[in-house]
C-alpha positions as CSV (number, residue, x, y, z in Angstrom):
1,X,0.1,0.0,0.1
2,X,2.7,2.3,0.7
3,X,4.7,1.5,-2.1
4,X,1.4,2.3,-4.5
5,X,1.2,5.7,-2.4
6,X,4.9,6.2,-3.5
7,X,4.4,5.4,-6.7
8,X,1.7,8.2,-7.4
9,X,3.8,10.4,-5.7
10,X,6.5,9.8,-8.1
11,X,4.5,10.1,-11.0
12,X,3.1,13.8,-9.7
13,X,6.4,15.1,-9.0
14,X,8.2,13.8,-11.7
15,X,5.5,13.7,-14.6
16,X,8.1,13.7,-17.6
17,X,10.0,10.8,-16.2
18,X,8.8,7.2,-16.5
19,X,9.3,5.0,-13.5
20,X,11.1,2.2,-15.1
21,X,11.4,0.1,-11.7
22,X,9.7,0.1,-8.2
23,X,10.2,-2.3,-5.8
24,X,10.2,-3.4,-2.1
25,X,11.5,-6.6,-2.5
26,X,14.5,-7.5,-0.2
27,X,17.9,-8.3,-1.9
28,X,19.9,-9.1,0.9
29,X,22.9,-9.7,-1.3
30,X,22.7,-6.0,-1.9
31,X,21.5,-4.8,1.2
32,X,18.2,-3.8,0.0
33,X,15.5,-3.6,2.8
34,X,11.9,-4.3,1.9
35,X,10.8,-1.7,4.3
36,X,12.1,1.1,2.2
37,X,10.3,1.5,-1.0
38,X,12.7,2.3,-3.9
39,X,12.3,3.3,-7.7
40,X,14.3,4.0,-10.8
41,X,13.1,6.9,-13.0
42,X,14.3,7.5,-16.4
43,X,14.0,10.0,-19.1
44,X,16.1,8.7,-22.0
45,X,19.6,8.0,-21.1
46,X,19.3,9.8,-17.8
47,X,18.2,8.3,-14.5
48,X,16.8,9.3,-10.9
49,X,17.2,7.1,-7.7
50,X,14.3,7.6,-5.4
51,X,13.5,5.8,-2.1
52,X,10.9,6.5,0.5
53,X,11.0,6.2,4.0
54,X,7.8,4.8,5.8
55,X,5.8,6.5,8.4
56,X,7.0,4.3,11.3
57,X,9.1,5.8,14.4
58,X,12.9,5.6,13.4
59,X,12.5,5.0,9.7
60,X,13.4,8.1,8.3
61,X,16.5,8.7,10.5
62,X,17.7,5.3,8.4
63,X,16.7,6.3,5.2
64,X,19.3,8.5,4.0
65,X,21.7,4.9,4.2
66,X,19.7,2.9,2.4
67,X,19.2,5.6,-0.3
68,X,22.9,5.6,-0.5
69,X,22.7,2.1,-0.9
70,X,20.3,2.1,-3.4
71,X,22.0,4.6,-5.4
72,X,25.0,2.8,-5.6
73,X,23.5,-0.3,-6.5
74,X,22.1,1.5,-9.3
75,X,25.0,2.9,-10.8
76,X,26.9,-0.2,-10.9
77,X,24.0,-1.9,-12.7
78,X,22.8,0.7,-15.0
79,X,26.3,2.2,-16.4
80,X,24.6,3.4,-19.4
81,X,22.3,6.0,-17.8
82,X,23.5,9.6,-16.6
83,X,22.5,10.3,-13.0
84,X,20.7,13.3,-12.8
85,X,19.5,13.2,-9.2
86,X,18.8,11.1,-6.1
87,X,15.8,11.4,-4.0
88,X,15.0,10.4,-0.3
89,X,11.2,11.2,0.8
90,X,10.7,11.4,4.4
91,X,7.4,11.9,5.7
92,X,6.0,15.3,6.7
93,X,6.3,15.9,10.5
94,X,10.0,14.2,10.9
95,X,12.1,15.7,13.3
96,X,15.2,17.4,11.3
97,X,13.1,16.5,7.9
98,X,14.9,18.2,4.6
99,X,12.5,20.3,2.7
100,X,11.1,17.8,0.3
101,X,14.0,15.1,0.4
102,X,17.8,14.9,0.2
103,X,20.0,14.3,-3.0
104,X,21.0,17.0,-5.6
């Protein structure tokens, strides 16, 4: 359910980008947690890595680590893409929350 909310949010915020991959499956070999939905957005040969922190207490604090792991995984896997940004979406009201996420 949270993954689908994330999909809708990505579609609204990045209408010109295609959601090439959206997952919340565990991949223990790559340290990808099922708690954090993650996405790969593409536009031609450009890519954006995105990850969402669930609203559970403490999840936002660890989201930066998992976002960086996801970005590193995608950079190694999708070498043909020029990486434009990465985004980490944190629930509103989270103490220390960054404006709309993190990344460049």
